[in-house]
TIKOL-5066 format. One line per field, with one value per residue (C-alpha): residue in three letters; x, y, z; residue number from 1; chain. Coordinates in nm, 2 decimals, always signed. Layout:
# residues N
rest ALA;...
x X;...
y Y;...
z Z;...
nr NUM;...
kette A;...
This chain:
# residues 258
rest UNK;UNK;UNK;UNK;UNK;UNK;UNK;UNK;UNK;UNK;UNK;UNK;UNK;UNK;UNK;UNK;UNK;UNK;UNK;UNK;UNK;UNK;UNK;UNK;UNK;UNK;UNK;UNK;UNK;UNK;UNK;UNK;UNK;UNK;UNK;UNK;UNK;UNK;UNK;UNK;UNK;UNK;UNK;UNK;UNK;UNK;UNK;UNK;UNK;UNK;UNK;UNK;UNK;UNK;UNK;UNK;UNK;UNK;UNK;UNK;UNK;UNK;UNK;UNK;UNK;UNK;UNK;UNK;UNK;UNK;UNK;UNK;UNK;UNK;UNK;UNK;UNK;UNK;UNK;UNK;UNK;UNK;UNK;UNK;UNK;UNK;UNK;UNK;UNK;UNK;UNK;UNK;UNK;UNK;UNK;UNK;UNK;UNK;UNK;UNK;UNK;UNK;UNK;UNK;UNK;UNK;UNK;UNK;UNK;UNK;UNK;UNK;UNK;UNK;UNK;UNK;UNK;UNK;UNK;UNK;UNK;UNK;UNK;UNK;UNK;UNK;UNK;UNK;UNK;UNK;UNK;UNK;UNK;UNK;UNK;UNK;UNK;UNK;UNK;UNK;UNK;UNK;UNK;UNK;UNK;UNK;UNK;UNK;UNK;UNK;UNK;UNK;UNK;UNK;UNK;UNK;UNK;UNK;UNK;UNK;UNK;UNK;UNK;UNK;UNK;UNK;UNK;UNK;UNK;UNK;UNK;UNK;UNK;UNK;UNK;UNK;UNK;UNK;UNK;UNK;UNK;UNK;UNK;UNK;UNK;UNK;UNK;UNK;UNK;UNK;UNK;UNK;UNK;UNK;UNK;UNK;UNK;UNK;UNK;UNK;UNK;UNK;UNK;UNK;UNK;UNK;UNK;UNK;UNK;UNK;UNK;UNK;UNK;UNK;UNK;UNK;UNK;UNK;UNK;UNK;UNK;UNK;UNK;UNK;UNK;UNK;UNK;UNK;UNK;UNK;UNK;UNK;UNK;UNK;UNK;UNK;UNK;UNK;UNK;UNK;UNK;UNK;UNK;UNK;UNK;UNK;UNK;UNK;UNK;UNK;UNK;UNK;UNK;UNK;UNK;UNK;UNK;UNK
x +6.92;+6.59;+6.65;+6.74;+6.42;+6.21;+6.37;+6.30;+5.93;+5.90;+6.01;+6.11;+6.03;+6.34;+6.57;+6.59;+6.93;+6.93;+6.92;+6.89;+7.16;+7.17;+7.30;+7.13;+7.20;+7.11;+7.06;+7.12;+6.92;+7.15;+7.09;+7.26;+7.62;+7.81;+8.12;+7.93;+7.67;+7.94;+8.14;+7.82;+7.73;+8.08;+8.06;+7.72;+7.86;+8.16;+7.93;+7.72;+8.03;+8.15;+7.80;+7.79;+8.12;+8.04;+8.32;+8.29;+8.38;+8.53;+8.27;+8.00;+7.99;+7.61;+7.52;+7.82;+7.75;+7.39;+7.51;+7.77;+7.51;+7.29;+7.59;+7.66;+7.29;+7.24;+7.56;+7.72;+7.56;+7.57;+7.85;+7.92;+7.91;+8.08;+8.38;+8.17;+8.04;+8.40;+8.50;+8.21;+8.31;+8.67;+8.55;+8.33;+8.63;+8.84;+8.58;+8.56;+8.94;+8.94;+8.68;+8.87;+9.19;+9.01;+8.84;+9.17;+9.31;+9.02;+8.87;+8.98;+9.27;+9.08;+8.78;+9.01;+9.22;+8.95;+8.65;+8.71;+9.04;+8.92;+8.62;+8.85;+9.08;+8.77;+8.64;+8.98;+8.98;+8.64;+8.75;+9.07;+8.92;+8.92;+8.69;+8.88;+8.99;+8.93;+8.75;+8.57;+8.34;+7.99;+7.81;+7.92;+7.68;+7.72;+8.09;+8.08;+7.86;+8.03;+7.92;+7.80;+7.71;+7.45;+7.39;+7.05;+6.94;+6.74;+6.98;+7.33;+7.49;+7.35;+7.50;+7.48;+7.62;+7.60;+7.38;+7.36;+7.02;+6.97;+6.63;+6.51;+6.46;+6.10;+5.94;+6.12;+6.20;+6.48;+6.73;+7.04;+7.11;+7.45;+7.56;+7.91;+8.11;+8.32;+8.22;+8.33;+8.28;+7.97;+8.18;+8.37;+8.05;+7.95;+8.15;+7.98;+7.63;+7.66;+7.81;+7.51;+7.27;+7.43;+7.42;+7.06;+6.92;+7.19;+7.22;+7.48;+7.38;+7.44;+7.38;+7.36;+7.20;+7.34;+7.35;+7.65;+7.77;+7.91;+8.15;+8.46;+8.44;+8.26;+8.25;+8.26;+8.34;+8.08;+7.84;+7.82;+7.78;+7.54;+7.56;+7.32;+7.49;+7.46;+7.11;+7.08;+6.97;+6.66;+6.54;+6.27;+6.23;+6.01;+6.27;+6.55;+6.36;+6.26;+6.63;+6.73;+6.47;+6.58;+6.93;+6.84;+6.63;+6.90;+7.15;+7.44;+7.35;+7.42;+7.12;+7.01;+6.91;+6.86
y +17.34;+17.19;+16.88;+17.10;+17.30;+16.97;+16.86;+17.19;+17.15;+16.87;+17.11;+16.96;+16.60;+16.61;+16.71;+16.38;+16.30;+15.93;+15.83;+15.50;+15.46;+15.21;+15.16;+15.05;+15.02;+15.31;+15.11;+15.27;+15.25;+14.99;+14.64;+14.34;+14.38;+14.12;+14.15;+14.05;+14.33;+14.59;+14.48;+14.49;+14.84;+14.96;+14.82;+14.99;+15.32;+15.30;+15.22;+15.52;+15.74;+15.64;+15.71;+16.06;+16.16;+15.99;+15.74;+15.43;+15.13;+14.81;+14.62;+14.70;+14.34;+14.36;+14.00;+13.86;+14.05;+13.92;+13.56;+13.61;+13.76;+13.45;+13.23;+13.40;+13.40;+13.03;+12.87;+13.08;+12.89;+12.55;+12.34;+12.16;+12.46;+12.72;+12.71;+12.83;+13.12;+13.22;+13.21;+13.43;+13.68;+13.68;+13.75;+14.04;+14.20;+14.15;+14.32;+14.62;+14.66;+14.64;+14.92;+15.14;+15.11;+15.18;+15.49;+15.62;+15.60;+15.76;+16.02;+16.38;+16.48;+16.75;+16.52;+16.24;+16.43;+16.68;+16.45;+16.08;+15.99;+15.98;+15.76;+15.52;+15.48;+15.42;+15.15;+14.98;+14.97;+14.80;+14.55;+14.46;+14.41;+14.05;+13.86;+13.92;+14.28;+14.55;+14.88;+14.72;+14.92;+14.78;+15.04;+15.28;+15.56;+15.50;+15.44;+15.51;+15.21;+14.94;+14.59;+14.52;+14.21;+14.27;+13.91;+13.88;+13.53;+13.64;+13.91;+13.83;+14.12;+14.47;+14.74;+15.10;+15.32;+15.26;+15.51;+15.59;+15.69;+15.83;+15.87;+15.97;+15.68;+15.77;+15.96;+15.80;+16.12;+16.10;+16.37;+16.25;+16.09;+16.05;+15.86;+15.72;+15.71;+15.42;+15.08;+15.16;+14.95;+15.05;+15.18;+15.42;+15.58;+15.71;+16.03;+16.16;+16.08;+16.22;+16.54;+16.57;+16.52;+16.79;+17.03;+16.95;+17.02;+17.24;+17.00;+16.73;+16.37;+16.22;+15.85;+15.65;+15.31;+15.07;+14.71;+14.48;+14.56;+14.88;+14.69;+14.90;+15.25;+15.31;+15.69;+15.93;+16.28;+16.35;+16.07;+15.74;+15.44;+15.18;+14.83;+14.54;+14.25;+13.90;+13.75;+13.48;+13.14;+13.14;+13.48;+13.48;+13.76;+13.97;+13.96;+14.05;+14.36;+14.46;+14.44;+14.65;+14.92;+14.92;+14.96;+15.26;+15.42;+15.38;+15.55;+15.34;+15.25;+14.89;+14.66;+14.42;+14.10;+13.88
z +12.91;+12.81;+13.02;+13.32;+13.28;+13.27;+13.59;+13.77;+13.67;+13.93;+14.21;+14.54;+14.43;+14.20;+14.49;+14.67;+14.83;+14.71;+14.34;+14.16;+13.89;+13.62;+13.26;+12.95;+12.58;+12.35;+12.03;+11.70;+11.38;+11.21;+11.08;+11.24;+11.14;+10.93;+10.73;+10.41;+10.45;+10.51;+10.20;+9.98;+10.11;+10.03;+9.67;+9.62;+9.75;+9.51;+9.21;+9.30;+9.33;+8.99;+8.84;+9.01;+8.84;+8.51;+8.53;+8.30;+8.51;+8.38;+8.57;+8.83;+8.96;+9.00;+8.91;+9.09;+9.41;+9.40;+9.37;+9.65;+9.87;+9.83;+9.90;+10.23;+10.34;+10.25;+10.36;+10.64;+10.93;+10.75;+10.90;+10.57;+10.34;+10.55;+10.33;+10.04;+10.24;+10.35;+9.99;+9.89;+10.16;+10.05;+9.69;+9.80;+9.97;+9.66;+9.45;+9.69;+9.69;+9.31;+9.27;+9.52;+9.32;+9.00;+9.13;+9.27;+8.92;+8.74;+8.97;+8.92;+9.16;+9.34;+9.40;+9.52;+9.77;+9.89;+9.93;+9.86;+10.01;+10.37;+10.27;+10.08;+10.39;+10.60;+10.36;+10.36;+10.74;+10.74;+10.48;+10.66;+11.00;+11.14;+11.37;+11.69;+11.63;+11.89;+11.80;+11.51;+11.29;+11.27;+11.06;+10.78;+10.87;+11.25;+11.30;+11.67;+11.75;+11.96;+12.07;+12.43;+12.61;+12.88;+12.97;+12.82;+12.71;+12.41;+12.29;+12.41;+12.21;+12.14;+11.92;+12.01;+12.30;+12.67;+12.85;+13.22;+13.37;+13.72;+13.89;+14.23;+14.47;+14.58;+14.30;+14.01;+13.83;+13.58;+13.68;+13.49;+13.15;+12.99;+12.67;+12.68;+12.36;+12.49;+12.63;+12.99;+13.30;+13.49;+13.78;+13.56;+13.43;+13.78;+13.77;+13.45;+13.54;+13.89;+13.75;+13.51;+13.80;+14.00;+13.70;+13.61;+13.96;+14.12;+14.41;+14.50;+14.53;+14.88;+14.79;+14.47;+14.47;+14.20;+14.12;+14.17;+13.82;+13.98;+14.21;+14.28;+14.42;+14.75;+14.72;+14.42;+14.55;+14.82;+14.69;+14.87;+14.64;+14.78;+14.64;+14.75;+14.92;+14.77;+14.83;+15.09;+14.97;+15.20;+15.06;+14.80;+14.54;+14.77;+15.05;+14.81;+14.68;+15.03;+15.15;+14.85;+14.93;+15.29;+15.18;+14.96;+15.24;+15.50;+15.26;+15.36;+15.72;+15.81;+15.79;+16.06;+15.88;+16.19
nr 1;2;3;4;5;6;7;8;9;10;11;12;13;14;15;16;17;18;19;20;21;22;23;24;25;26;27;28;29;30;31;32;33;34;35;36;37;38;39;40;41;42;43;44;45;46;47;48;49;50;51;52;53;54;55;56;57;58;59;60;61;62;63;64;65;66;67;68;69;70;71;72;73;74;75;76;77;78;79;80;81;82;83;84;85;86;87;88;89;90;91;92;93;94;95;96;97;98;99;100;101;102;103;104;105;106;107;108;109;110;111;112;113;114;115;116;117;118;119;120;121;122;123;124;125;126;127;128;129;130;131;132;133;134;135;136;137;138;139;140;141;142;143;144;145;146;147;148;149;150;151;152;153;154;155;156;157;158;159;160;161;162;163;164;165;166;167;168;169;170;171;172;173;174;175;176;177;178;179;180;181;182;183;184;185;186;187;188;189;190;191;192;193;194;195;196;197;198;199;200;201;202;203;204;205;206;207;208;209;210;211;212;213;214;215;216;217;218;219;220;221;222;223;224;225;226;227;228;229;230;231;232;233;234;235;236;237;238;239;240;241;242;243;244;245;246;247;248;249;250;251;252;253;254;255;256;257;258
kette A;A;A;A;A;A;A;A;A;A;A;A;A;A;A;A;A;A;A;A;A;A;A;A;A;A;A;A;A;A;A;A;A;A;A;A;A;A;A;A;A;A;A;A;A;A;A;A;A;A;A;A;A;A;A;A;A;A;A;A;A;A;A;A;A;A;A;A;A;A;A;A;A;A;A;A;A;A;A;A;A;A;A;A;A;A;A;A;A;A;A;A;A;A;A;A;A;A;A;A;A;A;A;A;A;A;A;A;A;A;A;A;A;A;A;A;A;A;A;A;A;A;A;A;A;A;A;A;A;A;A;A;A;A;A;A;A;A;A;A;A;A;A;A;A;A;A;A;A;A;A;A;A;A;A;A;A;A;A;A;A;A;A;A;A;A;A;A;A;A;A;A;A;A;A;A;A;A;A;A;A;A;A;A;A;A;A;A;A;A;A;A;A;A;A;A;A;A;A;A;A;A;A;A;A;A;A;A;A;A;A;A;A;A;A;A;A;A;A;A;A;A;A;A;A;A;A;A;A;A;A;A;A;A;A;A;A;A;A;A;A;A;A;A;A;A;A;A;A;A;A;A;A;A;A;A;A;A
């Protein structure tokens, strides 16, 4: 409702027939995910849980976890010592499983089945996941985060949610924003963002201008999807941008490039 009100404040400028649509990464407040970090966080949470309910543990593994953390940080990217880092990661997982089994035996039954059992199953899923698994969990407090590769040189992988943004072609007013819970292909995100645009300004979109990452559908409902053609070798960057703007302005009419 608040977003719809902000769009209406722009009046007629927000009611353009042609929109520019693109996707970006809505990054979450998480550290760079590694299996070692997740295992250490699980161990710390289990120790805190035992302390909360006054359970005397056999070991807290504090000094050993500190040593294993240093082994991972120092040797994980070293070709000759990677075996030591893998051994440290395996030991961290063993420690986490040991603490889970101990707490299942010592926690009160009502606490175990009403509060902690779901967390223990979640921790076990994280500890059992492998490198090539699908639907991996990258954060304990943000389990819906997934990995995306957007083709950037300096940041090949980003962790968060894919978000679609639609803005008017002439006045650059944002009239549609949608966050996608799954890592969908760009062409499969068009229906949701176009529906949000129609709801926010009470007007259908006649044409949506996208990049070539949206290859696939030519029309979504009553909205025509306009994709730029591949650039010619003789075109410089100015000519490519000019052709793209002409393509958006023509709203799907064929261009004469002679």
